[in-house]
BAKE-451346 format. One record per residue (C-alpha): residue number from 1; x, y, z. Coordinates in Angstrom, 2 decimals, decimal comma. Layout:
<site num="NUM" px="X" py="Y" pz="Z"/>
...
***
This chain:
<site num="1" px="0,00" py="0,00" pz="0,00"/>
<site num="2" px="1,27" py="3,50" pz="-0,80"/>
<site num="3" px="0,68" py="6,60" pz="1,31"/>
<site num="4" px="-2,50" py="7,43" pz="-0,62"/>
<site num="5" px="-4,04" py="4,04" pz="0,22"/>
<site num="6" px="-3,05" py="4,34" pz="3,87"/>
<site num="7" px="-4,84" py="7,68" pz="4,29"/>
<site num="8" px="-7,88" py="6,33" pz="2,42"/>
<site num="9" px="-8,06" py="3,33" pz="4,74"/>
<site num="10" px="-7,69" py="5,40" pz="7,92"/>
<site num="11" px="-10,36" py="7,88" pz="6,88"/>
<site num="12" px="-12,75" py="5,16" pz="5,75"/>
<site num="13" px="-12,55" py="3,29" pz="9,05"/>
<site num="14" px="-12,91" py="6,40" pz="11,20"/>
<site num="15" px="-15,89" py="7,83" pz="9,32"/>
<site num="16" px="-17,66" py="4,49" pz="8,83"/>
<site num="17" px="-17,67" py="3,98" pz="12,60"/>
<site num="18" px="-18,80" py="7,59" pz="13,10"/>
<site num="19" px="-21,75" py="7,20" pz="10,73"/>
<site num="20" px="-22,79" py="3,88" pz="12,26"/>
<site num="21" px="-22,75" py="5,29" pz="15,80"/>
<site num="22" px="-24,80" py="8,34" pz="14,79"/>
<site num="23" px="-27,36" py="6,06" pz="13,09"/>
<site num="24" px="-27,72" py="3,98" pz="16,25"/>
<site num="25" px="-28,05" py="7,13" pz="18,36"/>
<site num="26" px="-30,96" py="8,14" pz="16,12"/>
<site num="27" px="-32,43" py="4,60" pz="16,50"/>
<site num="28" px="-32,13" py="3,66" pz="12,83"/>
<site num="29" px="-32,58" py="0,00" pz="11,88"/>
<site num="30" px="-29,67" py="-2,09" pz="10,64"/>
<site num="31" px="-30,17" py="-0,95" pz="7,03"/>
<site num="32" px="-30,03" py="2,67" pz="8,15"/>
<site num="33" px="-26,85" py="1,97" pz="10,08"/>
<site num="34" px="-25,15" py="0,57" pz="6,96"/>
<site num="35" px="-26,43" py="3,39" pz="4,75"/>
<site num="36" px="-25,32" py="6,14" pz="7,12"/>
<site num="37" px="-21,97" py="4,48" pz="7,76"/>
<site num="38" px="-21,21" py="4,06" pz="4,05"/>
<site num="39" px="-22,43" py="7,55" pz="3,17"/>
<site num="40" px="-20,22" py="9,07" pz="5,85"/>
<site num="41" px="-17,20" py="7,10" pz="4,68"/>
<site num="42" px="-17,60" py="7,72" pz="0,94"/>
<site num="43" px="-19,84" py="10,79" pz="0,58"/>
<site num="44" px="-16,99" py="13,30" pz="0,70"/>
<site num="45" px="-15,03" py="11,44" pz="-1,96"/>
<site num="46" px="-18,04" py="11,27" pz="-4,28"/>
<site num="47" px="-18,67" py="15,02" pz="-3,98"/>
<site num="48" px="-14,99" py="15,70" pz="-4,61"/>
<site num="49" px="-14,98" py="13,49" pz="-7,70"/>
<site num="50" px="-17,97" py="15,31" pz="-9,12"/>
<site num="51" px="-16,27" py="18,70" pz="-8,75"/>
<site num="52" px="-12,82" py="17,78" pz="-10,07"/>
<site num="53" px="-14,04" py="15,73" pz="-13,01"/>
<site num="54" px="-13,50" py="12,16" pz="-11,84"/>
<site num="55" px="-16,22" py="9,64" pz="-12,81"/>
<site num="56" px="-18,37" py="8,75" pz="-9,82"/>
<site num="57" px="-18,18" py="5,11" pz="-10,91"/>
<site num="58" px="-14,58" py="4,98" pz="-9,67"/>
<site num="59" px="-16,16" py="4,36" pz="-6,27"/>
<site num="60" px="-16,85" py="0,78" pz="-7,30"/>
<site num="61" px="-13,17" py="0,17" pz="-8,01"/>
<site num="62" px="-12,41" py="0,68" pz="-4,31"/>
<site num="63" px="-13,51" py="-2,81" pz="-3,42"/>
<site num="64" px="-11,23" py="-3,26" pz="-0,43"/>
<site num="65" px="-12,41" py="0,03" pz="1,08"/>
<site num="66" px="-16,08" py="-0,88" pz="0,65"/>
<site num="67" px="-15,40" py="-4,26" pz="2,23"/>
<site num="68" px="-13,47" py="-2,65" pz="5,08"/>
<site num="69" px="-16,26" py="-0,13" pz="5,73"/>
<site num="70" px="-18,90" py="-2,88" pz="5,72"/>
<site num="71" px="-16,93" py="-5,01" pz="8,18"/>
<site num="72" px="-16,27" py="-2,04" pz="10,47"/>
<site num="73" px="-19,96" py="-1,05" pz="10,46"/>
<site num="74" px="-20,95" py="-4,64" pz="11,29"/>
<site num="75" px="-18,52" py="-4,69" pz="14,21"/>
<site num="76" px="-19,84" py="-1,34" pz="15,46"/>
<site num="77" px="-23,42" py="-2,64" pz="15,27"/>
<site num="78" px="-22,73" py="-5,73" pz="17,40"/>
<site num="79" px="-20,39" py="-4,13" pz="19,92"/>
<site num="80" px="-21,54" py="-4,19" pz="23,56"/>
<site num="81" px="-23,06" py="-0,93" pz="24,74"/>
<site num="82" px="-20,23" py="-0,26" pz="27,20"/>
<site num="83" px="-17,72" py="-0,37" pz="24,32"/>
<site num="84" px="-19,81" py="2,05" pz="22,28"/>
<site num="85" px="-20,03" py="4,41" pz="25,25"/>
<site num="86" px="-16,25" py="4,18" pz="25,59"/>
<site num="87" px="-15,90" py="5,00" pz="21,90"/>
<site num="88" px="-18,15" py="8,05" pz="22,30"/>
<site num="89" px="-15,77" py="9,47" pz="24,89"/>
<site num="90" px="-13,06" py="9,41" pz="22,23"/>
<site num="91" px="-15,41" py="10,41" pz="19,38"/>
<site num="92" px="-13,60" py="13,70" pz="18,77"/>
<site num="93" px="-10,33" py="11,82" pz="18,35"/>
<site num="94" px="-11,70" py="9,50" pz="15,66"/>
<site num="95" px="-13,50" py="12,36" pz="13,95"/>
<site num="96" px="-10,24" py="14,30" pz="13,84"/>
<site num="97" px="-8,44" py="11,29" pz="12,37"/>
<site num="98" px="-11,07" py="10,91" pz="9,65"/>
<site num="99" px="-11,00" py="14,61" pz="8,82"/>
<site num="100" px="-7,20" py="14,71" pz="8,63"/>
<site num="101" px="-6,79" py="11,51" pz="6,64"/>
<site num="102" px="-9,43" py="12,41" pz="4,06"/>
<site num="103" px="-8,23" py="16,00" pz="3,74"/>
<site num="104" px="-4,70" py="14,81" pz="2,92"/>
<site num="105" px="-6,04" py="12,09" pz="0,63"/>
<site num="106" px="-8,28" py="14,53" pz="-1,25"/>
<site num="107" px="-5,45" py="17,01" pz="-1,73"/>
<site num="108" px="-3,15" py="14,27" pz="-3,04"/>
<site num="109" px="-5,89" py="13,14" pz="-5,40"/>
<site num="110" px="-6,24" py="16,62" pz="-6,89"/>
<site num="111" px="-2,48" py="17,22" pz="-7,19"/>
<site num="112" px="-2,03" py="13,92" pz="-9,03"/>
<site num="113" px="-4,51" py="15,24" pz="-11,60"/>
<site num="114" px="-2,50" py="18,49" pz="-11,89"/>
<site num="115" px="-5,36" py="20,70" pz="-10,72"/>
<site num="116" px="-4,63" py="24,30" pz="-9,61"/>
<site num="117" px="-4,15" py="25,25" pz="-5,99"/>
<site num="118" px="-7,76" py="26,36" pz="-5,52"/>
<site num="119" px="-9,04" py="22,97" pz="-6,71"/>
<site num="120" px="-6,61" py="21,17" pz="-4,39"/>
<site num="121" px="-7,89" py="23,14" pz="-1,40"/>
<site num="122" px="-11,53" py="22,49" pz="-2,33"/>
<site num="123" px="-10,81" py="18,79" pz="-2,86"/>
<site num="124" px="-9,17" py="18,57" pz="0,57"/>
<site num="125" px="-12,06" py="20,36" pz="2,25"/>
<site num="126" px="-14,87" py="18,44" pz="0,58"/>
<site num="127" px="-13,21" py="15,06" pz="1,05"/>
<site num="128" px="-12,67" py="15,86" pz="4,71"/>
<site num="129" px="-16,09" py="17,29" pz="5,58"/>
<site num="130" px="-18,47" py="16,10" pz="2,83"/>
<site num="131" px="-19,32" py="12,75" pz="4,39"/>
<site num="132" px="-19,92" py="14,32" pz="7,80"/>
<site num="133" px="-22,27" py="16,92" pz="6,33"/>
<site num="134" px="-24,32" py="14,26" pz="4,54"/>
<site num="135" px="-24,36" py="12,15" pz="7,73"/>
<site num="136" px="-25,70" py="15,01" pz="9,85"/>
<site num="137" px="-28,32" py="16,01" pz="7,28"/>
<site num="138" px="-29,61" py="12,43" pz="6,98"/>
<site num="139" px="-29,65" py="12,15" pz="10,78"/>
<site num="140" px="-31,68" py="15,37" pz="11,07"/>
<site num="141" px="-28,89" py="17,30" pz="12,78"/>
<site num="142" px="-27,30" py="20,65" pz="12,10"/>
<site num="143" px="-24,03" py="19,88" pz="10,27"/>
<site num="144" px="-21,16" py="19,89" pz="12,74"/>
<site num="145" px="-18,88" py="21,70" pz="10,31"/>
<site num="146" px="-21,22" py="24,71" pz="10,16"/>
<site num="147" px="-21,85" py="25,24" pz="13,86"/>
<site num="148" px="-19,08" py="23,82" pz="16,01"/>
<site num="149" px="-15,42" py="24,49" pz="16,67"/>
<site num="150" px="-13,02" py="25,16" pz="13,81"/>
<site num="151" px="-13,37" py="22,16" pz="11,50"/>
<site num="152" px="-13,15" py="22,74" pz="7,76"/>
<site num="153" px="-10,33" py="25,28" pz="8,14"/>
<site num="154" px="-7,87" py="22,53" pz="9,05"/>
<site num="155" px="-8,78" py="20,61" pz="5,90"/>
<site num="156" px="-8,33" py="23,74" pz="3,79"/>
<site num="157" px="-4,91" py="24,37" pz="5,33"/>
<site num="158" px="-3,89" py="20,79" pz="4,58"/>
<site num="159" px="-4,89" py="21,30" pz="0,95"/>
<site num="160" px="-3,02" py="24,60" pz="0,83"/>
<site num="161" px="0,33" py="23,26" pz="2,01"/>
<site num="162" px="0,08" py="20,17" pz="-0,19"/>
<site num="163" px="-0,92" py="22,24" pz="-3,20"/>
<site num="164" px="2,06" py="24,54" pz="-2,63"/>
<site num="165" px="4,35" py="21,53" pz="-2,55"/>
<site num="166" px="5,55" py="22,10" pz="1,01"/>
<site num="167" px="4,61" py="18,55" pz="2,07"/>
<site num="168" px="5,41" py="15,96" pz="-0,58"/>
<site num="169" px="7,45" py="13,16" pz="0,99"/>
<site num="170" px="5,78" py="10,33" pz="2,88"/>
<site num="171" px="7,28" py="11,47" pz="6,18"/>
<site num="172" px="6,12" py="15,06" pz="5,70"/>
<site num="173" px="2,62" py="13,92" pz="4,78"/>
<site num="174" px="2,44" py="11,78" pz="7,91"/>
<site num="175" px="3,56" py="14,78" pz="9,98"/>
<site num="176" px="0,86" py="16,90" pz="8,33"/>
<site num="177" px="-1,72" py="14,23" pz="9,14"/>
<site num="178" px="-0,67" py="14,26" pz="12,80"/>
<site num="179" px="-0,66" py="18,08" pz="12,90"/>
<site num="180" px="-4,17" py="18,45" pz="11,42"/>
<site num="181" px="-5,48" py="15,79" pz="13,81"/>
<site num="182" px="-3,87" py="17,55" pz="16,78"/>
<site num="183" px="-5,18" py="21,00" pz="15,81"/>
<site num="184" px="-8,69" py="19,64" pz="15,38"/>
<site num="185" px="-8,58" py="18,12" pz="18,87"/>
<site num="186" px="-7,13" py="21,33" pz="20,31"/>
<site num="187" px="-9,87" py="23,39" pz="18,67"/>
<site num="188" px="-12,45" py="21,25" pz="20,47"/>
<site num="189" px="-10,61" py="21,29" pz="23,80"/>
<site num="190" px="-10,11" py="25,06" pz="23,81"/>
<site num="191" px="-13,36" py="25,80" pz="21,94"/>
<site num="192" px="-11,69" py="27,74" pz="19,13"/>
<site num="193" px="-14,41" py="29,12" pz="16,89"/>
<site num="194" px="-14,59" py="31,20" pz="13,75"/>
<site num="195" px="-16,21" py="34,66" pz="14,00"/>
<site num="196" px="-19,95" py="34,49" pz="13,84"/>
<site num="197" px="-22,80" py="36,97" pz="13,79"/>
<site num="198" px="-26,09" py="35,93" pz="15,29"/>
<site num="199" px="-29,29" py="37,72" pz="14,28"/>
<site num="200" px="-31,53" py="35,70" pz="16,57"/>
<site num="201" px="-31,33" py="38,22" pz="19,42"/>
<site num="202" px="-31,83" py="41,17" pz="17,10"/>
<site num="203" px="-34,88" py="39,55" pz="15,48"/>
<site num="204" px="-36,34" py="38,66" pz="18,90"/>
<site num="205" px="-35,90" py="42,24" pz="20,13"/>
<site num="206" px="-37,46" py="43,58" pz="16,95"/>
<site num="207" px="-40,46" py="41,27" pz="17,30"/>
<site num="208" px="-40,90" py="42,23" pz="20,95"/>
<site num="209" px="-40,77" py="45,92" pz="20,06"/>
<site num="210" px="-43,36" py="45,42" pz="17,33"/>
<site num="211" px="-45,67" py="43,56" pz="19,72"/>
<site num="212" px="-45,40" py="46,36" pz="22,29"/>
<site num="213" px="-46,19" py="48,90" pz="19,59"/>
<site num="214" px="-49,29" py="46,96" pz="18,51"/>
<site num="215" px="-50,45" py="46,56" pz="22,11"/>
<site num="216" px="-50,03" py="50,28" pz="22,79"/>
<site num="217" px="-51,89" py="51,09" pz="19,59"/>
<site num="218" px="-54,79" py="48,87" pz="20,64"/>
<site num="219" px="-54,90" py="50,49" pz="24,07"/>
<site num="220" px="-54,94" py="53,97" pz="22,56"/>
<site num="221" px="-57,77" py="52,87" pz="20,26"/>
<site num="222" px="-59,83" py="51,56" pz="23,18"/>
<site num="223" px="-59,26" py="54,74" pz="25,19"/>
<site num="224" px="-60,31" py="56,81" pz="22,21"/>
<site num="225" px="-63,56" py="54,86" pz="21,83"/>
<site num="226" px="-64,37" py="55,39" pz="25,53"/>
***
């Protein structure tokens, strides 16, 4: 196996388990567990392939990855509850591994096709977060990448440094994988977040002000009638 296959295998295992656990949390049946696990493991790669011009049918040439994902999902489904609870305590760790592995894999995929830097960064991001977004949408959750600690940024940075050629050897790519994983975990531990602007409070205040205005208008109307 070359470095590309290693990252593909790591990401597939991590995200297949993640999708299966989420499906069981939402009380899906066994078919739903397999669907959500496979979608999480391969959804990001399919989206990436669509955007960089790779036939979607290449998915079926990844037989060993599909087999690995299926076996991992089966194991997750039959694990004792106490093991699943133990896995949940380290869920962030496995999620970070999947993000990092797929981000590096996606960037390598795009560079091998001689795509420009922008395409490499997009490929890294979508491969790293695409499966998780599909998983959360199918599970009826707000996508983690859009609401939680810094997530997609680490995948974009991985694509940037690979696209610039700063990390090309196997050792450097492994170091990048470890670094992205570590930064993702640190962002959760220290609650690093991107700037956000919430309009919920402003809308609530505006609605309250409008209601008070309508109530005062009604009172003035009643007083006028009297």
